[in-house]
C-alpha positions, 0 to 999 in steps of 0.5 A: 126484744126485736131490734130494727137497724136503719141508716140516716144521713146527718146535717154535717154530711149535707153541709159538707156536700153543699160546700163541695157543690160550691167548691166544684162550681169554683173549680169550674171557673178556676180549673187548677182547683178541680184536683184538690177539690176532687181529692177532698171529695174522695176524702169525704167519701172515705170518711163516710165508709169509715163512719159506716164501718164504726157504726156497723162493725159492732153487733148490737152495739146499743141496748135500750129499755123503757121501764113503765109501771103496770099501770098509770096513775090519772091526774098525777105525774108518772115516772117512766125510765129508759135505760141506755147502754153503749157497747161500742168501743168509743164515745157516741152521741145519742138521740132517744125518741120514745113513742109515747101514747097519743092521748098525751099529744105529745110529739117532743119526747126526745132526749139527747145524751152522749155515753162513753164506751160501756157506759150506762145511763138512765133517763127519767121523765113523767107523763100525766094522763088525764083520762082513764083507759088503755094507753098504747106505747110504741117502740124506743128509737135510738139514733146513734152517732159516731165522733165523725157524725156523718151518719147515723144508725137507728136501733129501734127496740119494739116495746109495743105495750098496753098500760091502763090509767087507773084513778089516782092511786098515787094520790091515795098512796100519799095519804096512806103514807101520811097517815102512817107517819102521822103527817096528814096535817102537812097536806091539809088534813085538820086536826079536829077535837072530840065533840062529846062521847058518842064513841064506844068506851075502850079502856082507862089509861094514863093521862098524857099531854094533850088529852082532854080534861073532860076524859078524866076518870076522877075515881081512877085517878084517886086510886092510882094517885096519878091522873087517869082518863077514859079512853074512847074509840070511834064507832066502827062498821058505819056505812060510807057511800060515795054517790058519783053523778056522771051526768053532763054537769060533770063533764066540765074540764079543770086542769085536763081533768073532768069534774068526774075524774076528780070525783073519782079520785076523791072517792077512792081516797075517802074509801080508803080512809073510811076503811082504815077507820073500820068503816065500810066503803061503798060506791054508787054511780048514776046518771039518767040510769043507775050505773054501778053498785058496790054495797059497802063492806070492809073485806081486805079486797074492797079497795081493789073492787072500788078501783075496778069499779071507778076505772070504768066510769064515764060521763054521760051527756043526759040530765041525771035522774035523782028520783031514780037514785032515791028509789035505788038507795031506798031499796038497796040501803037499809041501814043509816049511812053517810052518803057523799054525793059528788055532783055539781051546781052552777045555778040554784035553779039546778039544785032546786030541781033535785032538792025534793030527793035530796031532802028525802035522802037526808031524812033517812042518812046523813047526806053531804052534797060536794060540788065545785067552785068555778075557778074561772070566775074567781080568776075573772073576779080578782082582775080589775075591770077597765072597760064596760065589757069587763065590768059587765062580765065581772057582774055576771061573774059575781051573780054566779058566785053568789048563787053558789053561796046561795046553794049552800045556804039553801041546803043548810036551811033543810039540814043538808050538809055540803062542801063547796071546793075548788077541784084541786082541793076536793080530796082534802075537803071531802077527807075533812068533812068525813073526819068532822063527822066521826068526831061529832058522832054523827055517823 
């Protein structure tokens, strides 16, 4: 690790020099003050020399290191750490500046602290990336100041590293941990009652509280003289595809992330849930042209492959070609599958342009159209209107909100499932819909 040293003058020294300028001006008027002022000035110079000896008399007196993860999670707060060790034999004050990637547009990643002799401190801070790609971290700069505080010594620890930002694997890990500990309801995943028995029979077992009475096996109960129930398991190896629209409608931002990034993060988690449910997960991205096609599989490496595919996706500024999407799915997916289409519609006319192809997809597959609420409209509608202009704006906003509801009704009329969701609730709502389909035996 390279270590660069530089010297800087402090504000305390400049204040002292300014004071001495005033003293010398006064001494010019009152000559008897010149000698004591001159003596004090030489004392200041001596203190500067002593300060320099204190700071530069010890070799490698400071050690600092940044610990960053191998990759950052898009849209999440990622923890980073800076380790600082004071090897001086006296207490020091420090200013630490970390050169973070330009994408964050932050120039205030500065920390101040004091360390005693041989003391170590760990600084924890967080960064939230909002775009996927490569992020270049620069050096860690440490400015050390002795108790005299007249000069500062800079240590620059060169840690130029490139860290990729991937789709939200932290969110994925959170859902996986919640699933293991059976606490998914804590984050909004609903407990859904099984409807019917389109699942595969597994075994006959003892009744436990909470089992559906309709699953009681009365013959086995009579033989055992205790309540026995039939246990079923979900049908496995169903194909679940995330269809991600990369067209211009997905360029809209919300809290720093584009709608495309919300769709990518949700696709990652839904794919993981599907694989845990023993289904097969795949991805198709499209805009005016078909992007990546990852066939649905249940291999152990499938999540890594999905992550790599989603990492490189970017929005386009052209209209998405749904006719091409339909033709691609018809030729590439032969088995009936769950197709989760992530897109956005602001008007019912925009949906009607694609309805012909959505209806064709829905005849061959179980199609779920996921699109977004305009949360800005909601905040506008919640505010009271006081002027004519505000009344007009609120009327327009109400019209757009009504059209969103019309889109849901229109899709339902043609037997197409849909989810209208705020961006921040996308992942939870998509998982709930998938689990609902599983419980109803639709896939």
